[in-house]
C-alpha positions, 0 to 999 in steps of 0.5 A: 942131483946125481944122474944114473950111470945108465942114463948119462948118454940118453937124450934129455926131454921126457927122460929128464922129466922122469929123472927129476920126478924120481930124484928123491929115490935115486940118492945119487945112485942108479936103480939096479934094474934091467929093462929089456925089450925085443924089437923089429922096426920099432923106430916110431914107438921106441923113443917114448918107451925108452924115455919113460925108463930113464930111472933104470941103470940098464936097457937091453934091446934084442933086435931081430933084423930091423931095417929102420932106425930102431938100432940107432935110436936104441943106442942113442938112448944108451941101450945095449943092443944085441942082434938075435934071429927071431925065436918066437915071442916067448923064447925071444923074451927069455933070451932078452932076460938072460942078457940082462946084467941085473937079476931084477928085470922089467920086460916091455914092448916098444909100443909101451911106456911106463907112466910116472905113477907106475915108475914111482911105485916101481922104484919104491918097491925095489928099495925093499921087494916083498915079492919076486914078481909084480903085476901092473895094470896095462891101459890100452889106447885104441883108435885115439881113446884110452880104453877103460873097460872090456878087454882094454882095462885093466889088462893085468900083466906080470912084467917086473920080476926077479929072473931067479924066480920066473921065466917066459914060456916057450910059446910062439905067441901069447907067451906067459911069464911062468912063476910059482910065487904069489905076485905083488901089485904095482900102483900106476899104469903101463900105457900101451899104444895098441894101434897106430892105425886100424890097417896095421892093427888088423895085419898084426892080428892076422899074424897073431892068429896064424901063429896061435893056430900053428902053436895049437896044432903043434900041441895036438889041439882040435877045433869043432864047429861049436868052438868056432862059433862059441869062442867069439860069442863068449868073448864078446859077452864077457868083455863087451857086456859083463865088463862094460866094454860098451862104455868105451864107445865106438873104439870099444866096439871095434876093439872087441869085434876084432878080438872076437874075429881073432878067436874065430880065425885062430880056430878056423886056421887050426882046422885048415892046418889039421885038414892039410895034415890029413892029405 
């Protein structure tokens, strides 16, 4: 069995398992696909992520100043590492896409990994793509449990695309893939480790709510008392009640509660920014 050229210097183990699963699709040739990631101090999550994309002929990691083993691990797995100062999530991801050698790109985060079922679907699709953008279901693991309802699943996300037909928005946070074509759908799931521990997850959500508030302020958005109150309430009802988040037990309750707090804090911080601007 031929091994894709981009995988030759990668460690075996899980990466080898993926190559064996997809041997019928390779036909001795690498899959013309670039996997791109943006990283900063992601050494704990990166190996599982990179092992899960051993079928791709190129992996590009855009690193913004990691001081752990992120860069060394990425290079060990055969990735091409490019150092780039932080531009915000949207612009950083678009920069990563522009560094790819192939037009077909799969964008991942370091705490995500491609399931074997998703990878098999992806490889089959790329033999003869019927669309220029493909969505996939993302399953979130939170407090040790894979969420199956609420906000946690299916968290549809467009990540596989022909870069000639799509690009990332310039948003600092909550970036979106912009495209004007009808997307296709992949089978299988993108697996996301939402939180190593609750403390770090809360710290991340606090940062995200601050970035979101700054972005809203930049756009001239306003927030009333009604917005502060209704936004988290609507979010809770939609995902915990209507989409059965309560079936995910304690992790599901904590997950949606933090999401609602995030909504409240985002608008509270926006009010603070607007008040500071009037002084």
